[in-house]
C-alpha positions in Angstrom: -41.6 -55.9 39.9 -43.2 -59.3 39.9 -40.7 -62.2 40.2 -41.7 -65.3 38.3 -39.9 -68.5 39.3 -40.7 -71.0 36.7 -39.3 -73.9 34.6 -39.4 -73.7 30.8 -40.1 -77.4 30.5 -43.1 -77.2 32.8 -46.4 -76.9 31.0 -48.0 -75.2 34.1 -45.2 -72.6 34.1 -45.7 -72.0 30.4 -49.5 -71.6 30.8 -49.0 -69.1 33.7 -46.4 -67.2 31.7 -48.8 -67.0 28.7 -51.6 -65.8 30.9 -49.4 -63.0 32.3 -48.3 -62.0 28.8 -51.9 -62.0 27.5 -52.8 -59.7 30.3 -49.8 -57.4 29.8 -48.4 -58.2 33.3 -44.7 -57.4 33.5 -42.5 -59.8 35.4 -38.9 -60.9 35.8 -38.3 -64.6 35.0 -36.0 -66.8 37.0 -35.5 -70.5 36.2 -36.3 -72.5 39.4 -34.1 -75.4 38.4 -31.0 -73.5 37.3 -31.2 -70.9 40.1 -33.6 -71.8 42.9 -34.6 -69.0 45.3 -32.3 -68.3 48.2 -33.0 -70.0 51.5 -33.5 -66.7 53.3 -36.2 -65.7 50.7 -38.0 -69.0 51.1 -38.0 -68.7 54.9 -39.5 -65.2 54.6 -42.2 -66.3 52.2 -43.1 -69.4 54.1 -43.2 -67.5 57.3 -45.4 -64.7 55.9 -47.7 -67.2 54.3 -47.6 -70.0 56.9 -51.4 -70.0 57.1 -51.2 -71.9 53.8 -49.0 -74.7 55.3 -45.7 -76.0 54.0 -47.3 -78.4 51.6 -48.6 -75.4 49.5 -45.0 -74.6 48.5 -44.0 -78.2 47.6 -44.3 -79.7 44.1 -46.1 -82.7 45.6 -46.5 -84.4 42.2 -42.8 -84.1 41.3 -40.4 -87.0 41.0 -37.9 -85.5 43.4 -40.6 -85.1 46.1 -41.7 -88.7 45.7 -38.1 -90.1 45.7 -37.3 -88.3 48.9 -40.5 -89.6 50.5 -41.4 -86.1 51.5 -45.1 -86.9 51.8 -44.4 -88.5 55.1 -42.0 -85.8 56.3 -43.5 -82.4 55.4 -46.0 -82.5 58.3 -43.1 -82.6 60.8 -40.8 -80.3 59.0 -39.8 -76.8 60.1 -39.9 -73.8 57.7 -36.1 -73.7 57.9 -35.8 -77.4 56.9 -38.2 -77.0 54.0 -36.4 -73.8 52.8 -33.1 -75.6 53.0 -34.3 -78.5 50.8 -36.0 -76.2 48.3 -33.0 -73.8 48.0 -30.9 -76.7 46.8 -33.5 -78.4 44.6 -35.8 -76.1 42.7 -37.8 -79.0 41.4 -39.2 -79.4 44.9 -41.0 -76.1 44.6 -44.5 -75.9 43.3 -44.3 -74.0 40.1 -44.6 -71.4 39.1 -43.9 -69.4 42.3 -44.7 -65.8 41.8 -43.8 -63.1 44.3 -44.3 -59.4 44.5 -43.9 -57.7 47.9 -46.4 -59.3 50.2 -48.2 -61.2 47.5 -47.3 -64.8 46.6 -48.9 -67.6 44.6 -47.8 -71.1 43.8 -49.1 -73.1 40.9 -51.5 -71.7 38.3 -55.2 -71.1 38.7 -56.7 -68.5 36.5 -59.1 -67.1 39.1 -56.2 -66.8 41.6 -54.1 -65.0 39.0 -57.0 -62.7 38.2 -57.4 -61.8 41.9 -53.6 -61.4 42.6 -51.8 -60.3 39.5 -54.1 -57.9 37.7 
């Protein structure tokens, strides 16, 4: 089952959710802010998809990202350090984060969804 980590107040999460519903894709929703993914899961995902780089997983336009000055820190961060931060503050994660087995996407781009989730 597809796990959809989103945030109800995020317009990108809402667009992605609508796209999945319009294409009859079943998923399990989890609020990223109320219940961020576990550190262990984040480490697994970032390790499996490290070819994308850590920045791919971060909500680089978010207030919490900017307040913590992470732009200057991400390049030198380990997967473990990034996962620790994100597991305590779901707003640091680029949303929506969608996972199903080995497949994972962050953010919403219709062509990427078409390729991965249909």
